[in-house]
C-alpha positions as CSV (number, residue, x, y, z in Angstrom):
1,M,89.5,76.3,111.2
2,S,91.9,73.7,111.4
3,V,92.3,72.1,114.4
4,N,95.9,72.9,114.9
5,E,95.1,76.5,115.0
6,P,94.7,77.9,118.4
7,V,92.0,80.3,117.3
8,S,90.1,77.5,117.0
9,D,89.8,77.1,120.7
10,L,87.9,80.4,121.4
11,S,84.0,80.4,119.7
12,E,82.9,83.3,117.7
13,A,80.3,83.6,120.5
14,E,83.1,84.3,122.9
15,L,84.8,86.5,120.3
16,R,82.0,88.5,119.7
17,A,80.9,89.0,123.1
18,M,84.5,90.4,124.0
19,T,84.5,92.6,120.9
20,A,80.8,94.1,122.1
21,D,82.3,94.7,125.5
22,L,85.3,96.5,124.2
23,D,83.2,98.8,121.9
24,A,81.1,99.9,124.8
25,M,83.9,100.4,127.4
26,H,85.4,102.1,124.5
27,H,82.1,104.4,123.9
28,D,81.0,104.6,127.4
29,L,84.4,105.0,129.3
30,T,87.5,105.5,127.5
31,L,86.5,108.2,124.7
32,P,84.7,110.2,127.3
33,A,87.8,110.4,129.3
34,L,89.8,111.0,126.3
35,K,87.6,113.9,125.2
36,D,88.0,115.6,128.3
37,S,91.8,115.6,128.2
38,L,91.9,116.6,124.9
39,A,90.0,119.4,125.6
40,E,92.3,120.4,128.6
41,W,94.9,120.1,126.6
42,T,94.5,121.8,123.5
43,D,92.9,124.8,125.7
44,D,96.6,124.5,127.1
45,I,98.2,125.3,124.0
46,R,96.0,127.3,123.1
47,A,96.9,129.9,126.0
48,Q,100.1,129.1,125.7
49,G,100.2,130.5,122.3
50,D,98.3,133.7,123.7
51,A,100.8,134.3,126.2
52,G,103.8,132.9,124.8
53,H,106.9,131.7,126.3
54,D,107.7,135.4,127.8
55,A,109.7,134.8,130.9
56,D,108.3,138.4,132.4
57,A,106.3,137.5,135.7
58,A,103.4,139.9,134.6
59,R,102.7,138.0,131.6
60,Q,103.2,134.7,133.2
61,L,100.8,135.9,136.0
62,L,97.9,137.0,133.1
63,F,98.5,133.5,131.4
64,D,98.0,131.5,134.7
65,R,95.0,133.4,135.9
66,R,93.4,133.0,132.5
67,R,93.8,129.2,132.5
68,F,92.2,129.0,135.6
69,L,89.2,131.4,134.8
70,T,88.8,129.3,131.4
71,R,89.2,125.9,133.2
72,A,86.4,127.4,135.9
73,A,84.3,128.8,133.2
74,G,84.4,125.3,130.5
75,T,85.7,128.0,127.9
76,A,84.5,127.9,124.2
77,G,88.3,126.7,123.4
78,G,87.8,123.1,125.7
79,I,84.9,122.6,124.1
80,A,86.4,123.4,120.1
81,G,88.9,121.1,121.9
82,V,85.8,118.3,122.1
83,G,84.0,119.1,118.9
84,L,87.0,118.6,117.0
85,L,87.7,115.2,118.2
86,A,83.8,114.2,118.4
87,A,83.3,115.8,114.9
88,C,86.0,113.1,113.6
89,T,84.9,110.2,116.3
90,S,82.4,107.2,115.1
91,S,79.2,106.5,117.0
92,S,79.8,102.7,117.0
93,S,82.5,100.6,115.2
94,S,80.2,99.4,112.5
95,S,79.5,103.1,111.7
96,S,83.2,104.3,111.8
97,S,84.9,101.2,109.7
98,S,84.3,103.4,106.7
99,T,85.8,106.4,108.1
100,A,88.7,104.3,109.3
101,A,89.0,102.8,106.0
102,A,89.1,106.4,104.1
103,S,92.0,107.9,106.1
104,A,93.7,104.4,106.8
105,T,94.1,104.4,102.7
106,A,96.7,106.7,102.3
107,T,98.3,104.8,105.1
108,S,98.5,101.5,104.4
109,S,99.4,102.9,100.9
110,S,102.4,104.5,102.3
111,A,103.4,101.6,104.7
112,A,103.4,99.6,101.3
113,T,105.6,101.5,99.6
114,G,107.7,102.3,102.8
115,G,107.6,106.8,101.9
116,T,106.3,109.2,104.2
117,G,106.5,112.4,101.9
118,A,108.1,114.7,104.1
119,M,105.2,117.6,105.4
120,V,102.6,116.3,103.1
121,D,102.1,113.3,105.7
122,G,103.2,115.3,108.8
123,E,106.3,114.7,108.8
124,G,110.1,116.6,109.2
125,Q,107.8,119.3,110.9
126,S,110.0,121.3,113.7
127,L,108.8,119.9,116.7
128,S,110.1,119.0,120.3
129,G,109.2,118.3,123.8
130,D,105.5,117.0,124.0
131,L,104.8,117.9,120.5
132,Q,107.2,115.2,118.8
133,V,106.0,112.8,121.1
134,V,102.8,113.2,120.3
135,A,103.9,113.2,116.5
136,M,105.2,110.1,116.7
137,A,101.9,108.3,118.8
138,A,99.9,109.3,115.9
139,S,102.2,107.7,113.6
140,L,102.6,104.7,115.6
141,E,98.6,104.6,115.6
142,N,98.8,105.1,111.7
143,S,101.1,101.8,111.7
144,G,98.3,100.0,113.6
145,I,95.2,101.1,111.4
146,A,97.4,100.0,108.2
147,T,98.3,96.6,109.9
148,Y,94.6,95.8,110.6
149,M,93.4,97.3,107.8
150,A,96.0,95.0,105.6
151,G,94.9,92.0,108.0
152,I,91.1,92.7,107.1
153,K,92.3,92.8,103.2
154,A,93.7,89.6,103.3
155,A,91.4,87.4,105.2
156,T,88.2,88.8,103.2
157,A,90.3,87.6,100.0
158,G,90.5,84.2,101.4
159,K,94.6,84.7,101.7
160,L,94.6,83.3,105.3
161,G,92.4,80.6,104.6
162,T,88.7,80.4,106.4
163,V,88.6,83.5,108.3
164,P,85.6,83.4,111.2
165,P,83.2,86.5,110.5
166,A,84.2,87.4,114.4
167,V,87.7,88.0,113.8
168,V,87.1,90.3,111.2
169,T,84.5,91.9,113.4
170,F,87.2,92.2,116.4
171,A,89.7,93.7,113.3
172,E,87.5,96.3,112.7
173,T,86.1,97.6,116.0
174,A,90.6,97.4,117.1
175,M,90.9,99.3,113.6
176,A,88.1,101.9,114.4
177,Q,89.5,102.8,117.6
178,H,93.1,103.2,116.7
179,Q,91.8,105.8,114.3
180,D,90.1,107.4,117.4
181,H,93.1,107.6,119.1
182,Q,95.1,109.0,115.9
183,K,92.6,111.9,115.6
184,A,92.9,112.6,119.1
185,W,96.5,112.8,118.7
186,N,96.0,114.9,115.4
187,A,94.1,117.1,117.6
188,V,96.6,118.3,119.9
189,L,99.4,118.9,117.1
190,S,96.2,121.4,114.7
191,A,95.7,123.0,118.2
192,A,99.1,124.1,118.5
193,G,99.1,124.9,115.1
194,K,100.8,121.9,113.3
195,K,100.2,119.7,110.5
196,P,98.0,116.3,111.5
197,V,100.5,113.7,110.9
198,T,99.6,110.6,108.6
199,A,102.3,108.7,108.1
200,V,102.9,105.5,109.4
201,D,106.1,105.1,111.9
202,P,109.1,105.2,109.9
203,V,111.2,103.0,112.2
204,I,108.6,100.6,113.2
205,Q,107.2,99.8,109.5
206,P,109.7,98.3,108.0
207,T,109.2,95.3,110.5
208,I,105.8,95.2,110.5
209,N,105.9,95.1,106.8
210,A,108.7,92.1,106.9
211,A,106.5,90.4,109.5
212,F,103.3,90.9,107.4
213,A,104.7,89.5,104.2
214,K,105.0,86.1,106.1
215,V,101.5,85.7,107.5
216,T,99.3,82.8,106.2
217,T,97.2,82.2,108.7
218,V,94.5,84.2,110.9
219,T,97.0,82.9,113.9
220,G,100.0,84.6,112.1
221,L,98.2,87.9,111.5
222,A,96.7,87.7,115.6
223,E,100.7,87.3,116.3
224,L,101.5,90.5,114.6
225,A,98.5,92.7,115.7
226,L,99.9,91.3,119.0
227,L,103.1,93.2,118.8
228,V,101.5,96.1,116.9
229,E,98.9,96.7,120.1
230,N,102.1,95.8,122.7
231,T,104.2,98.2,121.5
232,A,101.5,100.9,121.5
233,G,100.6,100.1,125.0
234,E,103.7,100.3,126.3
235,T,104.7,103.2,124.3
236,Y,101.8,105.1,125.8
237,Q,103.1,103.5,129.6
238,N,106.4,105.0,128.4
239,G,104.6,108.4,127.9
240,L,103.6,108.6,131.5
241,S,107.1,109.8,132.5
242,V,108.3,111.5,129.1
243,I,105.2,113.7,128.2
244,K,105.1,117.0,130.7
245,S,102.1,118.1,130.2
246,A,99.6,117.3,132.8
247,A,96.4,117.3,130.5
248,G,99.2,114.8,128.1
249,I,99.4,112.8,130.5
250,K,95.7,111.9,131.0
251,T,95.6,111.5,127.4
252,A,98.1,108.6,127.2
253,A,96.9,107.0,130.3
254,S,93.2,107.1,128.4
255,I,94.3,105.1,125.4
256,Q,97.0,102.9,127.0
257,P,94.4,100.4,129.0
258,V,92.5,100.4,125.2
259,E,95.6,98.8,123.5
260,F,95.9,96.6,126.3
261,Q,92.3,95.3,126.1
262,H,93.5,94.7,122.0
263,A,95.7,92.8,123.6
264,A,94.2,90.6,126.0
265,I,91.5,89.7,123.3
266,L,94.1,88.7,121.4
267,Y,96.2,86.3,123.7
268,F,92.8,84.7,124.0
269,V,92.7,84.3,120.0
270,L,95.7,82.7,120.3
271,G,95.0,80.5,123.4
272,K,97.0,82.0,125.7
273,Y,96.3,84.0,129.1
274,P,95.3,87.2,128.3
275,V,97.4,89.0,131.2
276,P,100.6,87.6,130.8
277,N,102.5,90.1,133.2
278,A,101.3,91.2,136.1
279,F,102.7,94.7,135.1
280,T,103.2,96.1,131.9
281,G,106.5,96.4,131.1
282,V,108.5,99.7,128.4
283,S,110.6,97.5,126.4
284,L,109.1,97.8,123.1
285,A,108.4,101.0,124.2
286,R,108.7,103.4,121.1
287,P,111.0,106.8,121.6
288,P,109.6,110.4,120.5
289,S,113.0,110.3,118.3
290,D,110.9,107.8,115.8
291,Y,109.1,111.1,114.6
292,K,111.8,112.8,112.6
293,V,112.4,116.2,112.9
């Protein structure tokens, strides 16, 4: 690395250690919490589908009673929600990189062309409320996956100069975690009988594409990845006050810190203080309207 590259201030050993800690926390803490909240949320959605939205007091009482009983017993519906995510998630970042790459191929292709075929990529569905937030979040995760995939491709092709292997490992790990988050959001849509969203965020993606076209160094790529991570983190921070479902709030709360962990490492890579603000803001948060119904 050039001595003028801030990333040279961080040793490969330090970055490898940070990435290993990030991966361990994801699989030991945040991913189990995500699975638990996902199971609860999908259980709620299925129960609501059974009970409908009838205002009749007797039917509403039946719904409330059923939800209480299924929560107490650890229902098959809840277990299925866990299984739906667990079947898709990876046991480690190394084993999940191929899965993430396979799913992100269509995403990165869509990002490169700017196309998001209605319904084919999950766009254009009639969604409202929490489900519109979920669809927007899935598309935002797709943008994150596409950004890391494009960065890894450029780095390994020698387009960014000399790139330390530890930087690529971090990018692969972060991308795999975004893949887990995308699958979690899409599991919620599937539980509601909706199509999964595999398209990128149509509003922010042009900005990402324009910035990526100017990236020629690892530092430039890290700056772009930092923007994506802060946008995702602030979106989930904002989601805590936008999402109505208690289980949905738990889901957003289990993903939000992971995005800011990615950001903290990127700040280190750039030679900056890892937590520049005492409180997380929401100025970069993407609104539910990013998902076009």
